[in-house]
C-alpha positions, 0 to 999 in steps of 0.5 A: 522483547514483548510490547505493551498490551493493546499495541499492534504486533507485526505478523510472524515471517511465516505468515507473509505471502510468498512472492515470485517463482518458487525458490526465487527471492525477490529483492525490491531494490533489484535493478531489473525491476521497475519502480512499480514492481518495487512498490508492489513488492514492498507493499506485499512485505507489509502483508498482515500488519495491523490497521491502526488509525494514524499508523505509518509503520513499521508495525501498523498502518492506516491507508495513507501511512501504508503508501507514505511508507512504501513509497519512502522505500523507493525514494518518494516522499508523500504526506500522510493523508489520502487526499493530500497525496492526491494533490501532490501526484500526477493524475492518470486515467483509470485505463492507464494505471500501472503497477504501483500506482495509487488508487484513491477511492472517493465518494460525494464528500472527497477522497477517503482511502488510498491503496497501491495498484497490484494489477488485475483489479487488485490493490494493497491497502490497510482498510479499517480497524480490525483489518490487516494490510492485505491485497483486495479487489478494487471494490468500486468504480469511484476511484481516481488514479495517481502516479508519484 
């Protein structure tokens, strides 16, 4: 059924990234995966969904809505605000970050953005109006790390 004009649309399944070895479907709930791997796989499943202020899925997300939605799929409840999320997680040194940890970007006014650490200096995030959920570089050293 078509949605109303102006409503965010989910991406078609063929625009989602392939994750894992060729021909190997991944199951985010697979018992051999760490929770961090499950979190990263669930975040990758949201690839291409549009950014929408206040969005917490399943069709559109803002940054903390994405992290809240993804972590709910592994049984962790988070508030819908980046700074509030930082207040309820364990704080981890940048050098100790692991897959699935939350990356909180800050400036002189405080925390204003959150993403999910994907390894190799990358994070899954819903950035801003006009953007989509995607994996992107951690673009600044002004970040702190949290582990739910």
